[in-house]
N, C-alpha and C positions, 0 to 999 in steps of 0.2 A: 710533619705528620705526627710523630710521637705517640704517647699513650693517652688514654682517655682521662679527662678531668673528672672531678667529683660531680659536676653538673651533668655530664654525659651518663654517669652511672645512675644518678637519680632519675633521669629520663627513662633509662632502660628499666629500672625498678618499677616505675609508674606504669609503663607499657605492659610489663609482665603481670603486674597485679590486676590491671584492667582486663588483660586477655584471659588469665586463668582464674581470677577471683581470689579472695583471701583464704577461703576454706580449701580450695583445690590444691594449693602448693604443699601443705603438710601431708595431704593424702597421696600426692605423687611421690614425695620423699619416702613415705612409709612403704609404698609399692616398690620403690627402688631398693630399699633396705631388705624387704622380703625376697626380692629377686637375687640379691647378693648372697643372702643366707642360703637360699635354695641351691645356688651355683656352688657354693663352698661345700654344702652337704653332698651334692652330686659328685664333686671331685673327690671327696673323702671316700665315698662308696666305691667309686671307680678304682681308686688306689688300693682299697682293701680287697676288691675282687681280683685285681691284678696280682697281688701278693698271694692270694689263695690259689690262683692258677699256677703260679710259679712253684709253690709248695707241692701241689698235686703233680706237676710235671716232674719235679725232682724225685718224688716218691715213686712214680712210674718208671723212671730211669734206674732206680735202685733195685727194682725187681728183676 
């Protein structure tokens, strides 16, 4: 069984190019990059809101 040879990868590449077209692949990669950036931004906002809640909670306990 083993791994794929270079011929197998070339066939896969040709099929992908036929299926998606030359222009569609960079567009898909751009969309993936935007999704990753938005995910990271959301995680950062979530962490900052969690820290703010912790600070508020500690301030309430001190009163």
